Steps between C-alpha positions, in 0.01 A plus 500: 500500500828424321317322219263797462790745478675270251187491282468880512868539405461256212180656363636852542824417318307328223263795468795738478652291218175522301460871573857569391442309176192713429693819573774403256246413234288814540808724526660365183171500308416857602848624415578292194166344404492648151865411438447142616197462276695639205786266583269199486332622180833570325675191636270251330663493158591134558441247773845531658479878537141465624614262776785734595266801519260306723787393726640854536161659569423238766834555673421874504146478638552183710170363370433259216130579547560864400691383192216262413242779528704725266550217250132404523386855424732512199368169367140618542579810295692307233819695577704180537431149373382234749811289436733787584294582809537140616878539459479813717334297776758222475769764547303654787498164680879485475520864615323406824752220559795734440349748744481229767866410437596863560288551811628196692850643508611665825405858416338602828763773543359667190145533636549819713685675216229417247221614732683827575566571131143410415348732760723791392431440129125464549476804727709739292397402148222694330476267202299178490803306381713620793230416753459159336873432530492605864206271571674208328819558704299505823327178393832331420644603836191374681525175302855436624400594854192275483709204386721541804193511724354198322822305550502583871131416537531163327808386688305363801240363262762309302626334820155412634396135515159571349665657194710190453190281528313706240793500259546128550134443415532716190809308399294180504229663286672737258174588326380668822821701518442617142143607580599671827768712333262584216231617743751710695628667180146568382386635839800732527494591128876451501691187401818694584409535869412130528822387329702716739316341794566150360867592466519592868336173601736304274804664661419328829531159336151398612372478142615222269628598154200332332254699710691824428455445127131423537435803725679729255298356211180554698594862571555556127165339421313710756677815382344458154143526634489873603569617141198297387283696744668832414414481128157338541330805349752569223353283228552145372851558360639620832327219690634241256852641541516467880321165497765376259768613745314319780492186285875524435573525872252219567684271257827592669355432845376156394841413356668606826248298701578191292880535514561671837610179672788461252571860401498643856794301644686526169472880496594521869818296440601729213479814712754636753414437866408863573291547186126560519325208336160673480641796307690272262184293447299816434753615240524156340121456486440823309813477285403150384143610422637795302737281301231235447207718393669794326544297177141367536311829520308428179363159607436638850295788356295262283439271798384796712259609226363147491461477877366853552322619185336839484165493686188526289422844639845620402472349153168679457687832525741433217688815407400678180869572438552233236854471365362339185329832418823701505545450127166678446523827698128578470413170670771549762375851583142374517599230748701751703198733515281216631763419762504863616120499525535207738750702704236775519245249631742396776556865596122555515470199732775646721300824518182317599682299769654818638163676520354205686795499742443869573127459559485169692860450630569182301832363640560270201461772236856631540651157434275443198587846362871430542470173307310674221764773486771236464307354206468843343875557539574158350263565207670834428841335502374234258363773275830691496694185413245415229531847346879470516471190282240666276727801455756282323258461209432769244207715618319778321465848647142432606596167657779665699257768617243238608768304684596813693133570583446146631815513712416848631151391608640186664755708693226735618295202618803366686545841668134491604554154647799628695297790641227261612740244647751737656283796605126434501536148641724637775235758587238226531735314735561810711126566520441147630797507743407838646127417514426817304157562348402743228203724549190398306545789258874434465440131427248590231743745339783246495268233362380738229855577387595132501198411287571788264861378469384146418266635232783707355724194493229309313472791257880506457493131406251584224706798383815289490335226295290711262713816473173689461552879507160572659567257783848653543344847535255364756779337703698825505190686616451242778847587631379857551184366665709293741699807596175682574374212715832493689493877561138488614574212737801684644287808561225302674759312704653825623153627592443186708838553667400854591177364649713271720342170399697223676497250209635767268775597745616138531493423128615834358846397379375174349209673327713765333774253401244270339358789298849596386590145392173449313566824315845366403343175381255687280787695346664169401167374366438808285847479344380231259294763316788740431659323197157465339408867552846610390468301180162665441657843548301574817788505750778757513847363572568746780313773677834674549542527123151642470574764763827594329320540168232711665770725648 
């Protein structure tokens, strides 16, 4: 019974540590997410500042994985260079070590105050930033409390004979200690929590200095795996970035494994008797890797490109935004137009996936739509950056006008993608979760409007490419037709509600919201025709002006 209670105490304390870490991360990201992202983006002017920005962000969010995800998204969108992003991750690794050095101090007296302040701040604040700060304070207080519980729970464990036997066996086979710590860090998604646990074991004196070094190295190695999983869908550049960081930690772990027998006792003799060897080893491990690889970011990047080249499928989708064409604006604008057409194809695929999810409750559609929306967002960012470079050249009036048209259409497509991902996809999820079914007539009406929207999007692609006035008139007329379909469907839906049909009663809110969002999408689609009709003199600038003139 005592062993069962001890296990429950240990697992509960460990779970609370991980939960507190997640609370700190989510609180800081929700309150300061945009500021942290801007800090990383602006702090990458050189490799030293990039490392410092990664370190500071990681100390704030208590998660090098979160920093890696932000850096990976920036690399995928060409906002920061891969070399600078790798410097960010090297700094993030050191930030985790500094966090551990802070948390092992005797700060348990601070936990109640932090939790109290966090609850008050979260409860009384009406702003997202205030609630995020409150959540982070609660998480930090729970973290300190959990460390106290973890120390109390591991005290009997540290004195147990079986623990000594296991640690003795690991000391005879250091490679197994490395693998064990790596697995624990990967399973918990937190190298910080594992290093803190190792520190508590080391305090009892049951762990030799060599084994401490190897366990810390293993925790660092395992902590580099979750970022690889987190950015798996973010493109080859992001995957190459985090794999490079994993390789750096792997090299460090192998060096520690080879030298632990000499370096462990030497480091232990250098430190004061009451110092925590595991924390010092954690700091030294990441500081040495930072000092070693920061000057070698160029060779490291080339090696990563050699080891993990772009997959053939990714190379087949080479961007049409060719920097070599910037000196010839007509070619650059032509390539940009082709890139935007590809964005339109992705949005059409999102629409088709969403319709299928609504009709057959496809659970995977939401995830696929979200990935496509991320690609659309990334493509729009690339386009904006490309036009920023193109704008530095001398453009004619017509070229400037075409650039604005291309960007305007791309922004409208991105808005459509957001509506599908944020609103329509959420409605499909709610329909599946609530086991709601549309009436036969309602399903046909929704399907009709979806198909009409897809046809209008196809027509908009043709209008955008050809700038044909007749097609632009037709697209504008289709917007009116969509409004008529939506009004007719609303009227029929209300009639079914009055008849008391059970399917209509259960799906009423979803049905009407879908109609509204499809109408919004068609408004974004039709906007591509306005510059063409305006240029042809067939579109007034403002109905208000017309009314004033009539008065």
